[in-house]
C-alpha positions in Angstrom: 53.8 -3.8 20.0 56.0 -0.7 19.6 59.8 -0.4 19.4 59.7 1.7 22.6 58.0 -1.1 24.5 60.7 -3.6 23.2 63.4 -1.2 24.3 62.0 -1.0 27.8 61.6 -4.8 27.9 65.2 -5.3 26.9 66.5 -2.8 29.4 64.6 -4.5 32.2 66.3 -7.8 31.2 69.8 -6.4 30.8 69.6 -4.3 34.0 68.2 -7.2 36.0 65.0 -5.5 37.2 62.5 -2.7 37.1 64.4 -0.4 39.5 67.7 -0.3 37.7 65.9 -0.2 34.3 64.0 2.9 35.4 67.3 4.6 36.3 68.8 3.7 33.0 65.8 4.9 31.1 65.3 8.0 33.2 61.7 7.0 33.9 59.7 6.4 37.1 59.4 2.7 38.2 55.6 2.7 37.9 55.9 3.8 34.2 58.3 1.0 33.4 56.1 -1.6 35.2 53.0 -0.4 33.4 54.7 -0.6 30.0 55.9 -4.1 30.6 52.4 -5.2 31.7 50.9 -3.5 28.7 53.3 -5.4 26.4 52.4 -8.7 28.2 48.7 -7.9 27.7 49.2 -7.1 24.0 51.0 -10.4 23.4 48.8 -12.4 25.7 51.7 -14.0 27.6 53.7 -13.5 30.7 57.2 -12.4 29.9 58.5 -12.7 33.4 58.1 -15.2 36.3 57.6 -13.0 39.3 59.0 -14.2 42.6 58.5 -11.4 45.1 60.6 -8.5 43.9 62.6 -10.7 41.6 61.9 -11.0 37.9 63.0 -14.0 35.9 62.4 -14.4 32.1 59.7 -16.9 31.2 60.1 -19.1 28.2 58.0 -16.6 26.1 60.2 -13.8 27.4 63.4 -15.5 26.3 61.9 -16.0 22.9 60.8 -12.4 22.6 64.2 -11.1 23.8 65.9 -12.6 20.7 63.4 -11.0 18.4 63.6 -7.7 20.3 67.3 -7.5 19.9 67.1 -8.1 16.2 64.3 -5.6 15.7 66.0 -2.9 17.8 69.3 -3.4 16.0 67.6 -3.2 12.6 65.8 0.0 13.6 69.1 1.5 14.7 70.7 0.5 11.5 67.9 2.1 9.5 68.1 5.3 11.5 71.8 5.6 10.8 71.4 4.7 7.1 69.2 7.7 6.4 71.1 10.2 8.5 74.0 12.3 7.4 77.2 10.1 7.2 79.4 12.9 8.5 80.9 11.9 11.9 79.4 14.1 14.6 77.6 13.9 17.9 78.4 11.6 20.9 80.8 8.6 20.5 80.8 6.3 23.5 84.0 4.3 23.4 85.2 1.7 25.9 88.7 0.5 26.2 90.9 -1.7 28.3 93.0 0.5 30.5 96.3 -0.6 29.0 95.1 0.2 25.5 93.8 3.6 26.6 97.0 4.6 28.2 99.5 3.3 25.6 97.8 3.1 22.2 95.1 5.9 22.2 96.7 9.3 23.0 98.2 10.0 19.6 95.4 8.6 17.4 92.7 10.3 19.5 94.4 13.6 19.2 94.4 13.2 15.4 90.8 12.1 15.5 89.7 15.2 17.4 91.5 17.4 14.8 89.9 15.6 11.9 86.4 15.4 13.4 85.8 18.3 15.8 82.0 17.8 15.8 82.4 14.4 17.5 82.1 14.4 21.3 84.1 11.4 22.4 83.3 9.8 25.8 86.0 7.3 26.9 85.5 4.7 29.7 87.8 1.9 30.7 87.0 -1.6 31.9 87.7 -5.3 31.5 87.0 -7.2 28.3 83.9 -9.0 29.6 82.2 -5.9 30.9 83.0 -3.8 27.8 81.6 -6.4 25.4 78.4 -6.6 27.6 78.1 -2.8 27.4 78.3 -2.8 23.6 75.7 -5.5 23.3 73.4 -3.6 25.7 73.8 -0.4 23.6 75.6 1.4 26.4 78.7 1.8 24.3 79.0 2.4 20.6 82.3 0.5 20.3 85.1 -0.9 22.5 88.7 -2.0 22.2 89.3 -5.4 23.9 91.6 -8.4 23.7 90.8 -11.5 21.7 89.3 -14.0 21.7 85.8 -12.6 21.4 83.4 -14.5 19.2 79.8 -13.4 19.1 77.6 -13.3 16.0 76.0 -10.1 17.2 79.3 -8.2 16.9 81.5 -7.0 14.1 85.2 -6.5 14.7 88.5 -5.3 13.2 91.9 -6.3 14.5 94.1 -3.3 15.3 97.0 -3.9 17.6 99.1 -6.9 18.4 100.4 -6.8 22.0 103.2 -8.9 23.4 102.3 -10.0 26.9 105.2 -10.7 29.3 105.5 -12.0 32.9 106.6 -9.0 35.0 108.4 -9.5 38.3 110.7 -7.5 40.6 114.2 -7.1 39.1 115.7 -9.7 41.5 113.3 -12.5 40.6 114.8 -15.6 39.2 114.4 -16.6 35.5 110.9 -17.7 34.4 111.2 -20.5 31.8 107.9 -22.1 32.4 104.8 -21.8 34.6 106.5 -24.0 37.2 108.8 -21.2 38.0 105.8 -19.3 39.4 104.4 -22.1 41.5 104.7 -20.3 44.8 104.0 -16.8 43.5 101.3 -14.3 44.3 99.5 -13.1 41.2 98.7 -9.4 41.0 95.9 -8.8 38.5 92.5 -7.3 37.8 89.1 -8.9 38.8 87.7 -11.8 36.8 86.6 -10.6 33.4 90.1 -9.4 32.4 91.3 -11.1 29.3 94.9 -11.0 30.4 94.1 -12.5 33.7 92.4 -15.5 32.0 95.3 -15.9 29.7 97.7 -16.1 32.7 95.5 -18.5 34.5 95.2 -20.7 31.4 99.0 -20.6 31.0 99.5 -21.7 34.6 96.9 -24.4 34.4 98.5 -26.0 31.4 101.4 -26.9 33.7 99.0 -27.8 36.5 100.0 -24.7 38.5 97.7 -22.9 40.8 98.8 -19.5 42.1 99.5 -19.4 45.8 97.5 -16.2 46.2 95.7 -13.8 43.9 95.6 -10.0 44.7 93.1 -8.1 42.7 93.6 -4.4 42.1 91.9 -1.8 39.9 94.6 -0.1 37.9 97.9 -0.8 36.2 99.6 1.8 38.4 98.6 -0.3 41.4 99.8 -3.5 39.7 103.2 -2.0 38.9 103.5 -0.5 42.4 102.9 -4.0 43.9 105.5 -5.5 41.5 108.1 -3.0 42.5 107.4 -3.8 46.1 108.0 -7.5 45.5 104.5 -8.5 46.3 104.1 -10.9 43.4 104.1 -11.3 39.6 101.8 -10.2 36.8 101.1 -10.6 33.1 101.2 -7.3 31.3 101.6 -5.8 27.8 105.3 -5.1 27.3 104.3 -1.6 26.0 102.9 -0.8 29.5 106.1 -1.7 31.1 108.2 0.3 28.6 106.2 3.4 29.4 106.6 3.0 33.2 109.2 5.3 34.9 110.3 2.6 37.3 110.8 0.0 34.6 114.4 -0.5 35.7 113.2 -1.9 39.0 111.3 -4.7 37.2 112.1 -7.6 34.9 110.1 -8.8 31.9 110.0 -12.5 31.1 108.7 -13.4 27.6 106.3 -16.3 27.1 107.4 -19.1 24.8 106.7 -18.9 21.0 103.6 -16.9 20.1 101.7 -17.7 23.4 102.4 -14.2 24.6 100.9 -12.5 21.5 97.3 -11.2 21.6 95.3 -9.1 19.2 93.4 -6.0 20.4 90.3 -5.5 18.3 87.6 -2.9 17.8 84.1 -4.3 18.4 80.6 -2.8 17.6 77.1 -4.2 17.2 76.6 -5.8 13.9 75.0 -3.4 11.4 75.0 -0.6 13.9 78.3 1.2 13.3 77.6 5.0 13.4 79.8 7.2 11.2 81.9 8.2 14.1 82.8 4.6 14.9 83.8 3.9 11.3 86.0 7.0 11.3 87.6 6.2 14.6 88.4 2.6 13.5 90.0 3.9 10.3 92.0 6.5 12.4 93.3 3.7 14.7 94.1 1.4 11.8 96.0 4.2 10.0 98.1 4.8 13.1 99.1 1.1 13.2 100.1 1.2 9.5 102.1 4.4 10.1 103.9 2.8 13.0 104.8 -0.3 10.9 106.2 1.9 8.1 108.3 3.8 10.6 109.6 0.5 12.1 110.5 -0.7 8.7 
């Protein structure tokens, strides 16, 4: 049993089948199929229950997957431990769109100046998808909203965001979720941490949104709000950086219910030097902002 075989096996599981795994691994499908069958022959068990073209993990497959993740992560940790600790090479960073737009421009500029040999690749997405990509090894780290609790991950809190209910300027006061009972919610698809927080806040008062409109960017959300199409839950910092902010109204949530931490996440024991350097750069920018505010 080789690490390469375990990597192929895990990729088939995370990608949901041979075809997508072959694309991810840049291999032909027949090669992936052969390697999986060789691994099964080596172990003397079937790792998948085959139903036509569908592959479902068998009981033995589920057991092996847990060991495969631990072995592959340990191998990655060993590889990084013996390599040069100077940050260089590719850094795959995922971020929520709001964090990328509001919090990253300044710190990333400083990071590029400090570590010119790092080639940073930034992608945006919702919290659930970004966490899954880190666990699958598709991202080196991500910046997402709490809560995220997974023993396979390490994290560091970086930013505290204030979330506010945003409406068109002429909307009435929002003192509780009941004031939004007949409202249309403008939000991202399921998987967005801010959407879940809004839905939970409404549910505590037994409120169900009249309609949910899903869009793919904050620019689209803000445009819908200006047009009076509905309401949204957004970081106050996003609204403050929007040119049309005077056409909108921000309604704070009570107490600390509107405060949420943005954290950096990476696989436990697998932080490459570039990840550690970036996290320190981001933490330093937060400390500097606090000193300036004081």
